[in-house]
N, C-alpha and C positions, 0 to 999 in steps of 0.2 A: 023489547025491540030496540029501544034506544041504547040499551046496554050492549047488544050485539053490534049495532052500527058503530058504537064507540070503539069496541075492541077491533072491529074490522079495519077501521081507519088507522088505529094504532099499528096494526099488523102491516098494512100497506106502507105506512111511513117507515116502519122498521126495514121492510124489504127494499124500499127505495134507497135508504141509507146504505144498506149492505151492497146493493148493486153499484152505487156510486163508489163505494170503497173498493170493490173488486176491480172496477174499471180503472181507478186511480193506481191500484197496485200493478195491474197488467201494463199500463203505460210506463210506470216506473221501471219494471223489469225489462221491458223491451228496449227502453232507452239505455239502461245499464248494459244490456247484452250487446247492443250496437257499439257502445263506447268501448267495451272490453275487447270485442272482436277487432276493432280498429287498432287498439293498442297492441294486440297480439300480432297483427299483420305488419306493424311497424317495428317489431323486434328483430334482432339479428340472429343469424344461425351460422354455425361453423359446419362446413361440409364434412370435415373429418371427425365431428362429434365432440370437439373440445368444449363446447358450450352446451348447457342443459336448458332446454326450453320446456315450459309448462304446456301441456296439451290443451287444445281448445276446449275439449269436453270438460276437463277439470276446471278450467277458468269459468266457463259459462254455468257450470253446475253450482258454483258458489253463489251465483246471483239468484238462484231459485229458492223459494221458501221450503222449509223442511217438510217433507211429506208426512212425517209423524206428528207434526204439531196439531193442536186442538183449538185453533182460533175459531171465532164465531163465523168466519166466512169459508172454512175449509170445504164445505160441501159445494160451494159456488166457484171454487178455483179450478182451473184446468192447468195442470202442471205439464210443461213442455218437456219431453224426454230429450236425453242427450242426442239420440239419433235425429230427432227433429231439428235440434239446434245445429248439428253438424251439416244439415242440408243447406244452411245459410251460407256455407263456404263454397267457393267454386270448385269444380271437379278438376279442371286443368287451367293453365294460363289462357287458353283460347276462350274460356268462358269468364275470365276475370277482367275487371276494368281497372285493376290496380297495377301500377308500374313499380317495379322493385320487389323486395322480399314479400312473399305471399304465403300464408298458410292455406293449404288445400284440404280436401276431405281425406279421411282415413289417416290423419296425422302426417300427411305428406307436406312438403314445403317446396317452394320453387322461387326463382327470380324471374319475373315476368316483364316483358317489354312490348307493349301494345298487342297483347295476345300471343306473343312468341315466348317459348321457354328458353331461357339463357342457360348455356352449359359451359361457356368460357367467357371470362371477363378480365381484362387487363387495362391498366391505365397509369400506374405509377411505379411499378417494379417492386412493390412491397412484399410480394410473394414470389419465392423461388420456384420456377417452373422446370428446372433441370432435375427431374425426379425419376424414381425407379418405376419399373413396370407395375409393381403392386400399388404404388401411390396413384399412378394414372388410372389403374383399374378401379380403385376405391373412391378416388376424388380427394381434393385437398383445397385449402384456402378458406375464406370466409365469404358468405353470400352477400354481405354488405360491402365487401371490398373486392379483391381479386380472388378468383377461384376457378377450379376445374371440377365439373360435376361428377365425373367418373365414367369410364367407358362402360362398365356394367349397367349403370343407370341410364346412360344414353341409349344403349341397345335395348334395354327393357322398355323404355318409354316410347321408342320408335318402331319396335319390331312388329311386323304384320300390319302396319298402317301406311297410308300414303302421306309422306312427310316432305316438307320443304325445309331448306336451309337458307339462313340469311346471315351475312357477315358485315358488320359495320366497322369502319376503320377511320382513325384520325391520325394525321401526320404531326410531326413536331412543328410544322409550319401552320397548324390549325386547319389545314385542308381536310375535307371529309370525302369519303367514297363508300360504296357498298357493293357487295356481290350477292346475288340471290340465285338459288337453284331450285327448280321445280320438283326435283326428286332427290331424296337423301335417306341413306340408311347405313348402318354399320353391322357387320356380322358379330357373332359372339366370340368368346375367347378361344374357342376351338379353332377358329380361322384367324386368330390374332386381330380381331376387330377390323377386318378388311372394309375399306371405304367404298361406297357406291354413291356417286353424285353425278347429276346431269341437269341439263336445261338451264344454262346460265342466262342471267340478265343483270343489268346494273351498270354502274359507272366506274368500277375499279378494274375492269378487265378480268378475264378468266384465268387466274393463277392456280386453280384447284383441279382443272381438267387433267393436268400432268400427273396428279396424285390419285386419280380415280382408279380403283381396283387394287390399290396398294394396302399392305398390312401395316399395322401400327408398330413403330419402333421407338424404343427408349434407350437411355444410356447403357442399360444392362440387358437389353434384349434386341438384337440386331435382326430385323426382318426386311430391310430395304433391298433394293436391287443393285446396289453398288458393289459389284464383284471385282476382285483383283484381276488385272491384266497380267497374264502369265509371261508375256514377252519381257525379257530382261531390259529392253530398251524403253518400255513404257510402264512397267510396274510401279505403282505409287509407293512411296516410302512408308506410308502408314499401313500397307498390307503386309501380312506375314502368312504366306500360304502354307508354312510348315506347322504353325501352331494354332491358327485361327480355325475354329470349328466351322464357321461360316466365312470362308475366305473373302475378305472385302473390307471396305470402310464402313464403319457405323456412322451413318449420317447425323445421328444425334450428338456425336462427338466431333464432327467435322466443322471447321470454321467456327470455333467457339462452342459455347453451351447451347446446342440446338434445341433442347427440350424434346418431348415426345411429339411425334407427328407421323403422318402417313407418307413417309419418304419413298421416293423413287430412286433416281440417280443424280443428285440427291433431291433438290427442291426448287420449285418456282414460288413456293410460299412456305412459311414456317412461323406461325403466329404464337407458338409456345417457346420460341427461342429466347435468349437472354434479352432482358428489357434494357433500353437505353438508346442513345444516339449512335449512329453507325460508327463502328470501330474498324471497318474494313469491308471488303467484298463479301456479301452473303453472310454477314456475321450476326446481326440482331434480327428482330422481327421484320420479315420482309413479305411483300406482295409484289412480285416482279412486274406484272403488267400494269401496275399503278405507279409505284415509286422506283422501280428498277432494282438492281442487285445491291446497291450500296447506300440507299437511303432508308432509314429505319421507320417502322410504324410505331407511333406512340401509344395508341389505344386500339383495342379490338374487342368486339363483342360477337360471339358466335351463338346462334340460337336456332331452334327448330319449331315448326308448327305442323301438327298432324290433323288429318281429316278423319 
């Protein structure tokens, strides 16, 4: 009897030690996973794919013990699958508490701003926004700096949902203002990413209403409403009705490098225009109802949030 009691006590002690070891290992792995995920979320990403990022699943898998190992505690460990670890990541910016670059589920990434998904960011002119149709379609720049997310991605992320638009701006005088819209959507490429926006509120004034319903225009794709006047007394010198397939002015080329935008005839706003202090009437980044035609915007952030 004494022999059995002795062996039972030894067994209990062994199990207790194993339990403590398992708990310690789990605490270590969870701590390492949290640390590595934070490191992943702080990394930078190029919109056009110039930089290669390690996927979150690969990173966190490295932290887990080898399932084929034969340690004394194998039978007591619960290995968390990649799928379970991925669930630690937010699904969208609206469910993230992180501001800035954020890795999301399904190997997606975004720049978040208080729950909004940023799709345009400018502040120092380091990225040229006078780009082609294909570049505006695919996106360009770097998510840690200036970038355009891409028209295809904007349409994909907002299609079929109730989305809002918010635009934050800063002038060269350090003044700030914003414009917010309760309804925002763009069509797909078959309709040239036509803009649908309404429900303005904010401090900057509504310089986007004039562009509502307009198709997107770039320097090599003219979809704006600026047609040539056929009268010889009023025809603009930039119009050539004999050779222009779409007779009229391309607003992306009018008054400097206008960048891609939803131009009408031509604009009350153009936040993808050439960056810098004003070089003339309607030349640089403008938001007419806030700074007028001739005072440039220094910084802009365009973002959406969907329900």
